C-alpha positions, 0 to 999 in steps of 0.5 A: 525530415521532422515527424511529430506526434501530430503527423502520426495521429494524422496518418492513423486518422486517415487510415481509420476514416478512409477519407479526409472529411471523416479524418478531419472530424476525428482530429477536430480540425478542418479538411483544409488544415488536414490537407495542408498537414498531409502535403507538408508531411509528404514534402518532408518525406519526399514520397507520396503517402496516399494513393489518391485515385482510390476510394476510399482513400488508401495508404501507399507502401510508404504510408503503411510504413508510417502507419505501423510506426504510429500504431506502435508509438501512439498507444504508449504516448496516450497511456503516458498522457493518461498516467500523467493526467491521473497523477495530476488529478490524484487518481493514480500514483505510487504507494509503497508501504514499509511496516515496522510492526510485524503483526500489522500485516494482518491488519493492513491486508483488509485495509488495502483490499478496500483501498484497491477497489477505489484506487485501481490505478495506484501502484501498491507494494508492501515492504517489511520495514524491519529488514531495512531502515524504513524512515530514512527510506521514506525521506529518500522517497524509496517508500511512501508510507511507514507504519510505526509505533515510534514517532520521531522528529524528522525533517519533511516527515509527519506522523499521522495517528491511526489508532490506539491499541493495548499490548496484552499478556497471553498464557495458557488457561492452565498457567499459574499466571492465569490467576493474576489480575494483571502482569508485571515485569517480574512475573516474566523472569522465569518464563519462555517468552514467545515473540515475533522474529524482530528486534527487541526494540520493536517489541512492546513487551520489552520497550514497555515492560521488561527493559525499563525494569531490567528483567530478562525472561528465562528464554525467548522463542521467535515465531513468525505466525500469530496462529502458531504463537497462540497454539504454543501458548495454549499448549503451555509451551510459553507466554506471549504479549500481543496487540489486543487487535490481533487477538480480536481477529483470532477465533476465541478459545478457552485454551488461553487467557489475556491479562493487562500489562501492569495494574494500569495497563499499557496503551500504545498508538500506531502511526502512519509516517508520510512525507509532508508533501504527500498528505494532500494526495486524495488516495493517501487521505483515503488510505489513512481514513480506511486505516483508522476505520477498519480497526474500529469495524474489527472491534465492533464485529468482535464485540457482536460475536461475543454477544452472539455467543 
């Protein structure tokens, strides 16, 4: 006996319609073709599937058994077909993101909140890329996007620029370094430096300032949350270097000051690393657009708040 999805759809349609004519309309076939399908199915099963003398047409016990299978199997098949349609049309898919920038969580959440409203059928997940090798995972298709400030030349991977930012020095307004117009590496030699709990190779203060100058701070204290870092800085328990966009999202305070790193300042760029084949996916393009636009909106709101004050 060979039962295919057509047979299951037939038994369900006849049960729902209560007659061959209406069932044929539901299936978009002629009544004659439907009768032929039913006869062929009954011949294969060796039993009658309908009680033909009843009005409306009623399923036999064997027909009810087949109906239960149809009602279990068909919804799963239809959901799978809808999912494949979404993948083909670009309205569904998977977007697993790894982040090599600890502070980026605070920027990414509003981006994903906007993204979710437009792409509810895309499976979104965030993984802290600092806990594993994010870029090799991207090549292996274990993740789909890596947020990074360190582009590399990798086969099949493209780095799309998102936005530029400035790492800035933060200290208590009572700190002696608050008197300086800008901060140099030597200024941090005797300081307690408060950082996010990540490797030095992922911290701008080391890669852009301290390591090239071969300067070591007096101590390094790692703290998870930006708000706690600022609290410690304001109470003069250490100094920090944070992205300027992170500070724009915090409530302004007279308890701490910000200064550029070096006389010329330091500018860094944040990138989204994706597989080259994924660049044309509609939902990926939309996410990248939001990732570029939302920091600009954040900066605009911060300036408006300053003017209002």
